[in-house]
VOPAGU-2260 file (C-alpha; in pm, 1 decimal, decimal comma):
REM VOPAGU-2260
SITE   aa  ch    i         X         Y         Z
SITE  MET   A    0       0,0       0,0       0,0
SITE  PRO   A    1     115,5     352,8     -54,9
SITE  ALA   A    2     315,5     498,0     228,0
SITE  LEU   A    3     430,1     848,7     313,7
SITE  ILE   A    4     785,1     805,9     437,3
SITE  GLY   A    5     904,3    1122,1     605,8
SITE  GLY   A    6    1254,5    1252,1     660,2
SITE  PHE   A    7    1600,5    1122,9     584,3
SITE  GLY   A    8    1669,2     978,8     930,1
SITE  ASN   A    9    1804,2     649,5     799,7
SITE  TYR   A   10    2143,5     607,9     646,8
SITE  PHE   A   11    2155,1     636,9     270,6
SITE  LEU   A   12    2349,2     358,4     109,8
SITE  PRO   A   13    2517,3     440,5    -221,7
SITE  ILE   A   14    2485,3     162,1    -473,3
SITE  HIS   A   15    2801,9     -42,1    -462,8
SITE  LEU   A   16    2629,1    -369,0    -385,8
SITE  GLY   A   17    2712,2    -559,0    -703,4
SITE  ALA   A   18    2358,8    -694,8    -736,9
SITE  PRO   A   19    2280,8    -921,1   -1033,2
SITE  ASP   A   20    2164,8    -763,5   -1357,4
SITE  TYR   A   21    1789,7    -803,4   -1310,7
SITE  PHE   A   22    1695,3    -704,1   -1663,9
SITE  LYS   A   23    1909,3    -973,3   -1824,3
SITE  TYR   A   24    1627,5   -1214,5   -1736,4
SITE  LEU   A   25    1379,9   -1015,9   -1944,6
SITE  PRO   A   26    1319,8   -1105,3   -2307,7
SITE  ALA   A   27    1507,2    -867,5   -2537,7
SITE  TRP   A   28    1181,0    -711,0   -2660,4
SITE  ALA   A   29    1075,3    -632,0   -2303,2
SITE  TYR   A   30    1409,7    -473,7   -2215,6
SITE  ASN   A   31    1398,3    -261,6   -2530,1
SITE  LEU   A   32    1034,9    -170,5   -2461,1
SITE  TYR   A   33    1101,3     -28,9   -2117,1
SITE  CYS   A   34    1464,5      79,1   -2121,6
SITE  GLY   A   35    1640,8     105,7   -2454,4
SITE  ASP   A   36    1888,3     391,6   -2465,6
SITE  THR   A   37    1818,2     641,1   -2187,2
SITE  SER   A   38    2129,1     849,6   -2248,5
SITE  SER   A   39    1939,1    1107,4   -2453,9
SITE  TYR   A   40    1742,0    1207,4   -2142,8
SITE  SER   A   41    2032,4    1298,3   -1915,9
SITE  ILE   A   42    2089,5    1651,9   -1789,9
SITE  GLU   A   43    2417,7    1840,8   -1793,4
SITE  ASN   A   44    2503,1    2166,2   -1618,3
SITE  ASN   A   45    2153,6    2195,6   -1469,8
SITE  ASN   A   46    2022,2    2291,6   -1812,3
SITE  TYR   A   47    1674,1    2148,7   -1857,0
SITE  ASN   A   48    1590,5    2323,4   -2180,7
SITE  HIS   A   49    1813,9    2104,8   -2397,0
SITE  LEU   A   50    1619,5    1794,0   -2293,6
SITE  ALA   A   51    1410,3    1630,9   -2561,5
SITE  SER   A   52    1037,6    1620,4   -2492,3
SITE  SER   A   53     812,8    1345,0   -2622,6
SITE  SER   A   54     695,2    1573,4   -2903,2
SITE  ASP   A   55    1053,9    1663,2   -2996,3
SITE  LEU   A   56    1128,0    1293,6   -3036,8
SITE  SER   A   57     834,7    1222,0   -3265,6
SITE  ASN   A   58    1067,3    1168,8   -3562,9
SITE  ILE   A   59    1296,4     930,7   -3376,8
SITE  LYS   A   60    1082,5     618,3   -3363,6
SITE  ASP   A   61    1300,9     394,3   -3145,6
SITE  ASN   A   62    1378,9     659,7   -2884,8
SITE  ILE   A   63    1023,0     784,7   -2849,1
SITE  PHE   A   64     900,7     426,6   -2811,0
SITE  ASN   A   65    1139,0     359,0   -2523,1
SITE  PHE   A   66    1081,7     700,7   -2371,7
SITE  ASN   A   67     704,6     663,5   -2370,6
SITE  SER   A   68     727,9     310,2   -2229,3
SITE  ILE   A   69     952,7     353,6   -1925,6
SITE  GLY   A   70     802,2     691,7   -1832,7
SITE  PRO   A   71     444,5     566,5   -1781,7
SITE  TYR   A   72     566,8     250,5   -1606,4
SITE  LEU   A   73     770,3     449,4   -1352,7
SITE  THR   A   74     475,7     685,7   -1310,6
SITE  GLY   A   75     247,1     392,6   -1228,6
SITE  LEU   A   76     491,8     272,6    -964,0
SITE  PHE   A   77     511,2     622,2    -816,9
SITE  GLU   A   78     136,2     683,7    -811,8
SITE  ALA   A   79      78,0     355,6    -630,0
SITE  ASP   A   80     368,3     349,8    -383,5
SITE  GLY   A   81     555,0     677,8    -412,4
SITE  HIS   A   82     563,1    1020,6    -256,6
SITE  ILE   A   83     719,1    1364,5    -303,4
SITE  TYR   A   84     893,5    1578,0     -45,1
SITE  LEU   A   85     864,1    1948,6    -124,6
SITE  SER   A   86     982,8    2140,7     180,8
SITE  LYS   A   87    1345,0    2231,2     242,7
SITE  GLN   A   88    1440,0    2202,6     607,0
SITE  ILE   A   89    1705,0    2084,0     852,2
SITE  ASN   A   90    1641,5    1732,8     980,9
SITE  SER   A   91    1711,0    1588,8    1328,2
SITE  LYS   A   92    2076,9    1526,3    1240,7
SITE  GLY   A   93    2135,9    1883,3    1127,0
SITE  LYS   A   94    2141,8    1798,6     757,7
SITE  ILE   A   95    1948,6    1993,2     498,8
SITE  THR   A   96    1668,7    1792,1     341,7
SITE  THR   A   97    1579,1    1908,6      -7,5
SITE  GLN   A   98    1314,5    1813,6    -259,1
SITE  TYR   A   99    1294,5    1451,8    -369,0
SITE  ILE   A  100    1079,8    1183,7    -529,6
SITE  ALA   A  101    1067,4     842,5    -361,0
SITE  ILE   A  102     914,5     506,5    -445,6
SITE  THR   A  103     878,3     223,1    -193,4
SITE  PHE   A  104     946,3    -141,2    -281,5
SITE  VAL   A  105     957,8    -467,8     -89,4
SITE  ASN   A  106    1305,9    -600,7      -9,3
SITE  LYS   A  107    1290,5    -877,0    -267,6
SITE  ASP   A  108    1283,8    -610,4    -542,2
SITE  LEU   A  109    1636,4    -493,4    -459,0
SITE  PRO   A  110    1792,3    -617,2    -788,0
SITE  LEU   A  111    1533,5    -422,8    -987,8
SITE  VAL   A  112    1584,5    -106,7    -780,3
SITE  ASN   A  113    1960,0    -136,5    -829,1
SITE  LYS   A  114    1896,3    -145,7   -1202,9
SITE  PHE   A  115    1680,0     165,3   -1182,3
SITE  ILE   A  116    1959,5     340,4    -993,6
SITE  GLU   A  117    2207,1     237,6   -1261,2
SITE  LEU   A  118    1979,9     385,1   -1527,2
SITE  PHE   A  119    1834,1     688,9   -1353,0
SITE  GLY   A  120    2038,0     754,8   -1038,3
SITE  GLY   A  121    1916,9     792,2    -681,2
SITE  ARG   A  122    1993,1     616,9    -354,3
SITE  LEU   A  123    1843,1     357,5    -124,2
SITE  ARG   A  124    1694,4     379,8     220,5
SITE  PHE   A  125    1636,7      48,4     396,6
SITE  LYS   A  126    1333,8      15,7     626,0
SITE  ASN   A  127    1399,2    -321,5     784,2
SITE  LYS   A  128    1101,4    -323,5    1019,5
SITE  GLU   A  129     865,6    -279,1     725,5
SITE  ASN   A  130    1060,4    -522,3     502,3
SITE  ALA   A  131    1087,9    -237,4     253,9
SITE  ILE   A  132    1338,0     -29,6      61,8
SITE  VAL   A  133    1284,3     323,3     -63,0
SITE  TRP   A  134    1435,4     449,1    -387,7
SITE  ILE   A  135    1503,6     819,6    -337,4
SITE  ILE   A  136    1593,1    1061,9    -615,4
SITE  ASN   A  137    1712,8    1392,4    -474,2
SITE  VAL   A  138    2023,5    1487,3    -675,0
SITE  HIS   A  139    1908,5    1784,1    -879,3
SITE  THR   A  140    2001,5    1661,2   -1227,4
SITE  GLU   A  141    1861,6    1313,4   -1161,2
SITE  LEU   A  142    1543,4    1456,5   -1012,3
SITE  VAL   A  143    1472,4    1676,1   -1314,9
SITE  ASN   A  144    1553,3    1387,6   -1547,2
SITE  LEU   A  145    1301,3    1163,2   -1368,5
SITE  ILE   A  146    1040,9    1440,1   -1379,0
SITE  ASN   A  147    1094,0    1462,4   -1753,7
SITE  LEU   A  148    1032,4    1089,1   -1790,1
SITE  MET   A  149     715,3    1093,1   -1579,4
SITE  ASN   A  150     568,3    1427,1   -1681,4
SITE  GLY   A  151     238,6    1402,6   -1868,2
SITE  ASN   A  152     174,3    1045,1   -1754,0
SITE  LEU   A  153      14,0    1098,2   -1411,4
SITE  ARG   A  154    -344,9     978,4   -1367,9
SITE  THR   A  155    -416,8    1018,4    -993,3
SITE  PRO   A  156    -445,4    1301,0    -736,6
SITE  LYS   A  157     -67,8    1280,2    -686,7
SITE  ILE   A  158     -40,3    1499,4    -994,4
SITE  ASN   A  159    -105,8    1806,4    -778,4
SITE  GLN   A  160     206,3    1760,5    -567,1
SITE  PHE   A  161     404,4    1655,7    -874,3
SITE  ASN   A  162     306,5    1978,6   -1050,7
SITE  ASP   A  163     386,4    2177,1    -735,6
SITE  LEU   A  164     738,4    2034,2    -755,5
SITE  ILE   A  165     766,1    2138,6   -1120,2
SITE  THR   A  166     645,3    2489,6   -1037,2
SITE  TYR   A  167     903,5    2515,9    -759,9
SITE  LEU   A  168    1187,3    2410,2    -991,9
SITE  ASN   A  169    1068,5    2641,2   -1270,0
SITE  ASP   A  170    1056,3    2938,9   -1033,2
SITE  LYS   A  171    1386,5    2871,1    -859,9
SITE  TYR   A  172    1598,9    2763,1   -1156,3
SITE  HIS   A  173    1416,7    2941,5   -1441,5
SITE  TYR   A  174    1333,0    2617,4   -1617,3
SITE  ASN   A  175    1044,7    2582,6   -1853,8
SITE  ILE   A  176     922,9    2236,1   -1756,9
SITE  PRO   A  177     565,7    2201,3   -1884,5
SITE  VAL   A  178     282,0    2145,3   -1638,4
SITE  TYR   A  179      24,9    1894,7   -1761,1
SITE  SER   A  180    -322,0    1792,3   -1650,7
SITE  GLN   A  181    -407,3    1428,6   -1575,1
SITE  ASP   A  182    -351,7    1176,1   -1850,3
SITE  THR   A  183    -692,6    1046,8   -1961,0
SITE  SER   A  184    -573,4     827,7   -2247,8
SITE  ASP   A  185    -674,5     462,1   -2275,0
SITE  LEU   A  186    -493,2     244,5   -2022,0
SITE  ASN   A  187    -399,4       7,8   -2301,7
SITE  THR   A  188    -175,5     267,4   -2468,4
SITE  ASN   A  189     121,8     251,0   -2232,5
SITE  GLY   A  190     281,8      76,3   -1932,5
SITE  TRP   A  191     132,5     292,7   -1655,1
SITE  LEU   A  192    -102,6      18,5   -1537,2
SITE  ALA   A  193     182,9    -235,4   -1532,1
SITE  GLY   A  194     370,6     -13,2   -1287,2
SITE  PHE   A  195      56,8      38,6   -1078,4
SITE  ILE   A  196      -2,2    -339,3   -1065,2
SITE  ASP   A  197     362,7    -409,0    -984,0
SITE  ALA   A  198     320,4    -187,9    -678,0
SITE  ASP   A  199     -26,2    -280,3    -552,5
SITE  GLY   A  200    -162,5    -575,3    -750,3
SITE  GLY   A  201    -185,5    -936,4    -634,8
SITE  PHE   A  202    -217,6   -1273,9    -809,3
SITE  LYS   A  203    -399,8   -1530,8    -599,6
SITE  ILE   A  204    -495,4   -1895,6    -623,7
SITE  ARG   A  205    -778,1   -2056,9    -430,3
SITE  TYR   A  206    -775,4   -2431,4    -389,3
SITE  THR   A  207   -1028,6   -2599,2    -159,1
SITE  GLU   A  208   -1068,4   -2973,8    -153,4
SITE  LYS   A  209   -1410,9   -3129,6    -123,0
SITE  ARG   A  210   -1468,7   -3281,1     220,8
SITE  ILE   A  211   -1748,7   -3532,1     293,6
SITE  GLU   A  212   -1853,1   -3670,9     629,2
SITE  GLU   A  213   -1798,0   -4045,7     616,0
SITE  ASN   A  214   -2108,2   -4158,0     804,7
SITE  SER   A  215   -2369,0   -3930,0     654,3
SITE  ASN   A  216   -2205,8   -3842,8     322,9
SITE  LYS   A  217   -2283,6   -3481,9     405,7
SITE  VAL   A  218   -2071,2   -3231,2     214,0
SITE  LEU   A  219   -1866,5   -3038,0     469,7
SITE  THR   A  220   -1665,2   -2831,2     224,8
SITE  LYS   A  221   -1729,9   -2779,3    -142,7
SITE  GLY   A  222   -1429,8   -2819,3    -368,4
SITE  ARG   A  223   -1327,0   -2501,7    -543,2
SITE  ILE   A  224   -1041,2   -2395,0    -767,7
SITE  GLU   A  225   -1007,0   -2031,0    -864,2
SITE  VAL   A  226    -757,7   -1782,5   -1005,0
SITE  ARG   A  227    -805,4   -1430,0    -882,8
SITE  PHE   A  228    -647,8   -1090,9    -944,7
SITE  ALA   A  229    -682,4    -811,3    -690,2
SITE  LEU   A  230    -576,2    -447,5    -705,1
SITE  GLU   A  231    -602,2    -238,8    -390,1
SITE  GLN   A  232    -539,1     131,0    -333,7
SITE  GLN   A  233    -602,8     373,8     -50,2
SITE  GLN   A  234    -928,3     563,3     -78,6
SITE  TYR   A  235    -787,5     911,4     -20,7
SITE  LEU   A  236    -450,9    1082,7     -17,9
SITE  PRO   A  237    -379,9    1175,8     343,5
SITE  TYR   A  238    -240,4    1524,0     272,6
SITE  ASN   A  239    -522,4    1660,3      54,8
SITE  ASN   A  240    -807,6    1409,6     101,8
SITE  GLN   A  241    -848,2    1365,3    -273,4
SITE  SER   A  242   -1001,4    1036,9    -383,5
SITE  TYR   A  243    -850,1     753,5    -585,2
SITE  LYS   A  244   -1199,8     644,6    -687,5
SITE  PRO   A  245   -1191,2     792,7   -1043,0
SITE  ILE   A  246    -876,0     605,0   -1146,1
SITE  MET   A  247    -991,6     282,8    -978,7
SITE  LEU   A  248   -1321,8     306,8   -1167,5
SITE  LYS   A  249   -1129,4     361,3   -1490,7
SITE  ILE   A  250    -919,5      50,0   -1423,8
SITE  GLN   A  251   -1229,9    -149,1   -1334,7
SITE  SER   A  252   -1397,9     -37,1   -1657,1
SITE  PHE   A  253   -1085,6    -135,7   -1852,6
SITE  PHE   A  254   -1151,0    -494,1   -1742,6
SITE  GLY   A  255   -1517,6    -476,3   -1837,5
SITE  ILE   A  256   -1649,4    -463,0   -1479,4
SITE  THR   A  257   -1966,2    -259,5   -1439,5
SITE  THR   A  258   -2051,3    -326,7   -1074,4
SITE  GLU   A  259   -1999,7     -81,0    -790,7
SITE  LEU   A  260   -1639,6     -35,6    -679,4
SITE  LYS   A  261   -1572,9    -243,9    -367,9
SITE  ILE   A  262   -1413,6    -137,3     -39,6
SITE  SER   A  263   -1178,6    -344,1     174,0
SITE  LYS   A  264   -1075,6    -276,4     532,5
SITE  HIS   A  265    -742,0    -322,0     705,8
SITE  ASN   A  266    -786,6    -282,7    1077,7
SITE  ILE   A  267   -1062,8     -46,8    1186,5
SITE  ASP   A  268    -935,1     282,4    1047,8
SITE  LYS   A  269    -786,7     185,7     710,6
SITE  THR   A  270   -1012,0     144,4     409,9
SITE  TYR   A  271    -915,0      87,3      48,7
SITE  TRP   A  272   -1072,6      66,3    -293,9
SITE  ILE   A  273   -1037,8    -285,3    -430,3
SITE  ILE   A  274   -1084,5    -442,7    -773,1
SITE  GLU   A  275   -1116,5    -821,5    -783,1
SITE  ILE   A  276   -1138,1   -1030,7   -1099,7
SITE  THR   A  277   -1215,6   -1402,9   -1122,9
SITE  SER   A  278   -1381,8   -1426,0   -1463,7
SITE  LEU   A  279   -1150,6   -1607,7   -1705,5
SITE  ASN   A  280   -1263,5   -1384,0   -1991,0
SITE  LYS   A  281   -1188,2   -1067,0   -1798,4
SITE  LEU   A  282    -859,2   -1209,2   -1672,2
SITE  ASN   A  283    -762,1   -1265,7   -2033,0
SITE  LEU   A  284    -775,1    -887,7   -2083,0
SITE  LEU   A  285    -524,8    -852,0   -1800,2
SITE  ILE   A  286    -300,7   -1121,5   -1945,8
SITE  GLN   A  287    -302,5    -962,7   -2291,7
SITE  TYR   A  288    -213,4    -626,6   -2139,7
SITE  LEU   A  289      75,8    -770,8   -1938,4
SITE  ASN   A  290     200,3    -951,1   -2247,1
SITE  ASN   A  291     241,6    -607,7   -2404,4
SITE  TYR   A  292     367,6    -430,4   -2090,8
SITE  PRO   A  293     536,8    -687,2   -1864,3
SITE  LEU   A  294     577,7    -667,9   -1489,0
SITE  LEU   A  295     932,8    -601,4   -1373,0
SITE  THR   A  296     927,1    -657,1    -995,6
SITE  ALA   A  297     955,0    -994,0    -819,3
SITE  LYS   A  298     576,1   -1008,9    -853,1
SITE  ARG   A  299     636,3   -1130,1   -1205,3
SITE  ASN   A  300     730,9   -1470,4   -1059,4
SITE  ASP   A  301     386,7   -1499,6    -900,8
SITE  PHE   A  302     219,3   -1388,6   -1222,5
SITE  ASP   A  303     405,4   -1655,5   -1421,4
SITE  ASP   A  304     296,2   -1929,7   -1179,1
SITE  TRP   A  305     -58,0   -1794,9   -1159,4
SITE  LEU   A  306     -69,0   -1800,8   -1539,1
SITE  LYS   A  307       3,5   -2175,2   -1539,0
SITE  LEU   A  308    -315,0   -2239,7   -1343,7
SITE  TYR   A  309    -510,1   -2003,1   -1566,5
SITE  HIS   A  310    -411,2   -2210,5   -1869,4
SITE  LEU   A  311    -494,9   -2532,8   -1684,3
SITE  MET   A  312    -844,5   -2399,4   -1631,2
SITE  ILE   A  313    -877,1   -2282,9   -1990,8
SITE  ASP   A  314    -774,1   -2631,9   -2103,4
SITE  LYS   A  315   -1009,3   -2784,5   -1843,0
SITE  LYS   A  316    -727,0   -2986,2   -1689,1
SITE  HIS   A  317    -745,1   -2831,5   -1342,5
SITE  LEU   A  318    -979,7   -3103,0   -1210,3
SITE  THR   A  319    -755,4   -3393,2   -1312,6
SITE  GLU   A  320    -536,3   -3554,3   -1047,0
SITE  ASP   A  321    -219,5   -3427,5   -1215,1
SITE  GLY   A  322    -375,5   -3085,3   -1241,4
SITE  LYS   A  323    -465,1   -3073,5    -872,7
SITE  LEU   A  324    -113,1   -3181,4    -772,4
SITE  LEU   A  325      34,6   -2905,0    -986,6
SITE  ILE   A  326    -202,6   -2648,2    -835,3
SITE  LYS   A  327    -102,6   -2748,2    -482,7
SITE  LYS   A  328     263,2   -2718,6    -571,5
SITE  ILE   A  329     219,9   -2377,3    -733,8
SITE  LYS   A  330       7,7   -2239,3    -449,6
SITE  SER   A  331     254,9   -2357,4    -183,8
SITE  ASN   A  332     531,3   -2142,1    -334,3
SITE  MET   A  333     350,6   -1820,4    -422,9
SITE  ASN   A  334     351,2   -1470,7    -274,6
SITE  LYS   A  335     475,7   -1467,9      86,7
SITE  LYS   A  336     564,6   -1836,8      68,0
SITE  ARG   A  337     802,3   -1783,4    -223,3
SITE  GLU   A  338    1168,2   -1831,3    -135,2
SITE  LYS   A  339    1325,6   -1848,4    -480,3
SITE  PHE   A  340    1308,9   -1577,0    -743,0
SITE  ASN   A  341    1407,8   -1583,2   -1106,4
């Protein structure tokens, strides 16, 4: 779930960890889709104006394709599990805290975050109690470069703080970074939703065996096998009370769901919008989308296993003995139970 992580109290660890090259496991087309050559978007001498915008790159097919792919994906990650720090102040250790963008990940996504740092800069903050790491971009040139990648792709109320950051940088450094309204384009046009799902989506398997009382032959538990996708997001941003309902309704509509948006509760005081999909036809829309815009976090491992059961059900093999054994094996190693990652 999205979290507002305040301050720079923890120690920042520069990236000298020698983590494995996460993206080498991606198919070449997926790497080229999201990353490609990012060198044309770097900043030198604090000069923003020489940066190419998406419209400037319209005649450079390969670059604009990569630019438009990684930008929306990173934006989706940020709008689900990121935050912006705008104020400049002295923290508890006497250090000046300046503006930054941060995105929170679970610890198992460290190789991916290291790759992002290699490509776009930034540093890590480890939050061991929460089993989380925070990717923080606060170096000026890297911050403006990331803004350039994300700008024009925001779809949620976080756009207000994002645009406030742009206005601050324009006023202070005399940049001319454009300020855009929310992106209302079709979700199928870019990788924004893939980033949003990578942050807050979940792939679940339900397997319940049929249980019958021996003496009476009464059915105690009905057998059930189900693949489910869930996407959860906080109802309101805590700092401006703006609702996530419009974007969650748009996502729900994208999957052909016309019912009222559901609410889930965590503890007494935490409520979230939730989208749940079990229909195989509607799940196929999700699968086709993720075939075009793949997941990049460790969640991709769960998606790949979940997909095996989906195909078993499509082929009507999930009720065979071999099928049930495979389902049990897959379910026993998914999500929090997973110990090995590809």
